[in-house]
N, C-alpha and C positions, 0 to 999 in steps of 0.2 A: 141260415146255419147261425147257429144262435151266437153272440158275444161276450168273452169271455177274455178276462185280464185278470189273471195272479200273480203275483212277487216270488218270486222262487228263492233266492239269495239277494242275499247281502253283505259288502264289502264295510269297513268302516276301518279308517286311518287317521290320528289324531282331534276326535271329538271329546273332551273333557278328561276323564279318567282313561278312556280307548285311546291307546298306542295303537293297536288292531287291533281288532275282531271281526268273524265270520260268524255269519249264522245262516240255517238257508233255510222253508219251510216242510211239509213234504206234499204239497202239488205236484202233478204231473198227470202229462194229456187226461191221463186213463179218468183221473181222478178230479176232471174240475169241477162237473157238479154238485160234488156235498162238502162240510164242512170242512177246514183246515184253522185247528186249534193251535198253537202257540203260546205257551207260556215260561215267565223266566224269573226264575227265582237268588238270591242269591242276597249274601248280607251290608248291610245299610251305606252307599260311599261305593259301593263297586262294578257300576256303567251301567242299572238295570233304565235308568232316568234316560242316558243318556241315548238307545235306543229311542225313545217317544222325540228325544229331538232330533235324529237322524231323519222320520217319518216327516219332524213335521218342514226340516229342510226338503225334502219332493216334495211337500202339498205348495207349497210357498214358489217354488221352483216351475213347478207343473202350471198352476193358477197366476204364474206372473206374478205376482206377491214380491214384496221388498221382502230382504231376506235378514237374519235377527243384526240387532249391532252387538257390536267390538262390545259392548260392558254386561253384553251375558256372559264372556267367559266361557265359551265352545271351544275355541281354539286350544288345546293340549297347552302347556305351557314347556317354553322350550322349542316346542315344532314353528313351523312359518307354516304350511299348510292345515286345510282340511282336508282329504281325497274319503270318494263312498267311489259304489257302484252299487246295483242295482239291478240285478236280471229279473226279467218279465218273463211269462210264458202266456202270451195272447194266441186266442183261436179266433177269428173273424172268415167272412164270406168268401175270402182268398187262401186258406187253409190255418194250419201249424204255425205259430214262428215260436223262436229263440229274439228277445230281444234286448239291450243290455245296455243302461245308462250311467255312463260316467261321468266324475262330476273334481275340478279341482276348486275349491277356494281358497280366497289368499280378505284378509285383515284389509280394511281402508280407511278412511277419518274416521268415516260411525258409522259403521258393519262392514260385513260381510261381503262379499262379493264372488261373481264367476269368474276365473279367471280362465277355467279353460273344461267344454263339454262333449259330450260322442256320443252320437247316440247312431249302433251299430243291429244290424238283425239277421239270422241264418234261418232259412224258411225250411220244419222238420221234413227235409225227403234228402234222403239218399248220397253223398258226395258234394249237396251241395255249404260251400262256402258262405263265409262272414260277407255279408255286405255291410259301405257306409251309408249314414244316409247323411247324414251333418257332423263338422268336425270344427269347433271351434278353441285358437289355445291362443289365449292371446289377442293380438292385432290377425293373428291367421287365421281363414277360414276355409273349411272345405269344403265344396256342397257338394259329393254323390263325388265325382270322377277330376269337379271342377273346382283350383284353386283359384280361388280370388281375383289372384291379376289376370284370369284370365275371361270373365266376365263378361260381357258386354257392361259400359261404361255408366248406363243407368242400376244397373244393379249393383253392377260395384260400390259406386257412394251408396248404391240403399242398405248396403251390407255395413257398410262399415259406419254410418250414421246409425243402423237399428245396433249394434255392436258397441261404440261409443255410450251413446244413451241407454241400450241397458248396464253399464256397468256404473253411467251417473246416476242411476236409479237401484240398484244392487237387486239385479233381475235376469231372472234368463234369458237367454241367448235365442236359444232350438227353443223356443217353445213363447216368446213374445209375437203373439198379435201381430204385429206388422211383419214376420218375416211369412205369412201364410199366404200372398199372394208371389212372392218369389217360388215357396217350393213349387206352386201351382207351374211352373215352367219348368224345374229340375227334377220333379220326383215321379215317379212311376204312380198307381192309383194304389197300387200296394202299399206301398212307400205315405203315401198321404193318406193309407187307411189306417198305418204305424202310429203313425202322430197324430192323428184325433181318436183312438182305444185308447191313448194317453193320456192329451190334455182333455175331451169330455169325458170317454166315458168310464177312466177308471177313476178320474179327478171328481166325476160328479160321486160316485160312491164309498168311496175315501172321506172316513170321521175319524178323528183323532180326540181324544179328555184325556189333556193331560193334569197335570196337578197341579196349577192354578185352577181350574176350574173349582178341579174335584174340590180345592179349599175354598173355592166362591160359594158353595153349595154346603157343603157342613160347617159353615161360618151365619147359615142365617142372612147374604145374601143376595145373590143371582141364582138364576138355576138357568143354564142353557135348552137353548130346544134349533133346530135344524126343519129347516120345512121345505116342501118344492114345490113352487109355484113358473105354469109353464116351461118345467123341465130344468126350471134353475134353481142351485140351493140357495138358503136364504139362513143365517144361524143370526137369531136373536138374543137377548139375555131375559129371563122373566125377572125380573126386580118381585122380592121373595117378599119384602117392607113395602110395597107400597100398589095399588093399580097399574097393568103397565098397556101405555098406547102401543099399537101393532094395526099396522097395512091391512085393508081389507082383505086383500086376497090371503096373504100372513096367515091372520086369523084366521079365514078361513080350512086355512091348510093342518095350523094348529088343533084344531076342536076335534078333525080326522085322526089326527097323533095320539090326542089325550083318550079319544077312542079307545085304538088300538094297544096303549098303554094298559088303559080301565081294563079290557079282553084277560092278560095278561097276569096283571096285579092283583086281580082277584085271586089266581092261583099260589100267589109268593106271602103276602100279609090278605087272609080271611076277613073279606065285607068289609075290605078296605078302597072306595073306589072316589077319581079328580072328576069333580065337577070345575066347570067355565059360568062363572057370572061376571053376564056383562048386558050392557044396554044397544042390542045387536042395531033396535029402531034409531037410535041414536047416536051420527056418527058424527064423526070432530074432525078436522081440516087441520092435516098437519103440517111442518114446515115448511116440506117436498111441495106441500101441494094437494100431495091423494091423500083420498078419504078416511079415515080408521076408526077401529074401536078399542078403545079403554075397557079392558077386560081382569079380572082376582080369580086369582085357581084355589078351588075349595077345598080339602077333605073330607069323606062323606065316610064316615060309620057307624052304623045300627039309628040310621036314621041323624045323628049327629055333624053337625057344618061347621071343621073350624078352617079360618087362615091354613092356610099349605106349610105354611112358616112355622107353624104350631109342632108338625109335625116331629119324629125323633130324627138325627144326621145321620142314619141306619134308610129311612126311608127315602129322607131326599136325595139322597148318592143315590139308590136302585131307583125312584121315581127318574134320576137326571139318566141314566145308560139304558131302558129299558125301550127307545127309540131303536138304539141305535142299534141293539141285542135283537130286537124282533127286525132289524135291519138285513143285519147277517145270517140270525134264522134263514129269512128266503128269499134273499139275493146273492146269485152265485154271483156276479162282481161284485157285490158288498167286502170293503178290505178295515175292520176297526178298531183301533190301537187305544189300548186304556191302559196312563198312568192307572197302579197303586188299585187294580177291581176291587181287592180284599176291604179297602176301610170303611168299616164305618157295618159292615155287610156281616151277619153270621154266615161263621165257617161251613153249617151243615148245610144251608141256604144255596149259598156262594158253592160250593161242591156240585149240586145238582142243578143249580143254570148250566155251573160249566158243563155236565155232564147232558142236559138235553141237546145244546147248542151243539156240543161235540157229533150224540148220535144221529137227530133229527137237520143239524142246521146245511144250510148253503154254501156258506161265505168265509173269508178267512177273518179270524180271530185273534187278536197280538195284543198275549197283560204285560207289567208285571207286577208279580204280588208278593208279599211275605207268607201269606197265610200258608200251612202244609198239606188245607183237607186234601185240595185239589191233585196233588201226588199217586192223590186213592184212585180218584176217578179218570186220572187221565194215564194213554199209554205212552211207556217213558219216552217213547221216538217225538213226545208232542210238546218235551221238554225240556228246556237250556237253562246253566245255569251259569252264575258269572265268577270269577276265577278270580285270586291277588295279583296275577301274571297281566300288565300293562300289556305284555305283548301276544298274548291270547288268551281277549278274555273272555271269549264264552265255549265252552263246551258242553256235550253230553253227558250223562253219566255212563260211563261204562258199568260189566258188572251187574247190569238188569235184567233178566228175562223174563219170555212173558206174562210169569204170575206171580212173579215176584210185588214187591211194596216199594214204591220209588222210592216213598215218605220214608221209610226206616232204613231202607240206604245209604239215602239223600244224609238224615243224619247223621250216621254211623261214620260215612266219609266224610262229613265235618268235625269230624274229633279223633277220630285215627285214621284218613288219609286213606290210599288206597286207587283215586284217581289219578289221571295223565296231570294235573295242575291243586294247589289250595285249591279250594275252597273258603278256608276261614281264615282268618288272622284272629287268633283266639287269644281271645277275654282272660286277664288275672283277675279271678276273683277276690282273690285277697286285697292283691293293689285295689280293687274296688272300690275296696270295703272300703278299705284305709283312705282312697280319698274321697269318700262322701266325709267319711269323721274329720280329715282336717280340715275339706272347704266350708265345715259347717264351724267349727272353732276360728275358719277365720275372718268370718260375720258377729262374731263377736264382741 
């Protein structure tokens, strides 16, 4: 049986300006092999980027990386803790499962740290009840039904040390690699497989392109690439200003990615292709002692070659996200999250790209956007909008029928209301005009 891992539902408490928010995808066990596209729309500062931050935290926890610095100001002002809950649907060789991962984060000296984690699951069979895999709250640890004090002394000491180390390093306790030995003693094969499904299978196909990465591309500085070598994902930034030195295995993996991008690129920008200029026979020894190849990316159009940095910001943005879009089009396990998807992309082209992924893709694609063209090509059930209410930050439009134009209904709701929550803190155009004039006079 093919392994497929999908996100079903996410609950958010106290991230930035989202005191309470919840949204769900359209995934179910009957549609695990087809695309699941979700778009978020809303006023500036209404919580869209907070969604991307939540996915980034999930990625850091699963890969056992340090959590964000407290200087990122992710905790909502006046609140004591961040609460996140992720529901997954998993199909593997043991059957179909619903898996829940709950986390509470608090502020430490320099970074957020994990105060509590809980991983539970339920087999999708009638009358089956949820089962605990592991539960950690502060210093209290429960592995299945065994309390910390009831573990053999060696296992109890190891658990305490790993818990303290995880807190010190601001990482996950559940997904700490040192816990695997303990899991093998107390968890059954099904439970071990579920942990691997999240920490390896899902994580290996989980890609996030945030606003910082978008900004580096649009500023003609760096372009991120994600390569896969020996089933391990490696991410590197291509320097748009000068040739980049890359480990030999990553270089050849990157070349395959460029070949894939070129297949799609010519159907988006006619006659445009990317060329890799390098001296593959003149390898260099890198500081880590490995063999590397220095290369430069060129754009080719109608026989004219130019450094890639000479292309427009919109084309660079498209190239930077194409490898991720190819993954989500062909891989049922891919989960791609892109912030500000529409930045620099022509709106009709944006609509065509989204429509193609929605109709023929296989993975999960979650994005934020301001351009409303997408509302004309996606089913309204695939659109979530942000509200002015921090205690109910995400809703879906009501009053939309199958043949309705969601864009028209959304625009009408911004001005006239009619939804469960207010969607737009209306701007007074007269006061805005006056403020520009006053501000100009203050510079005289």
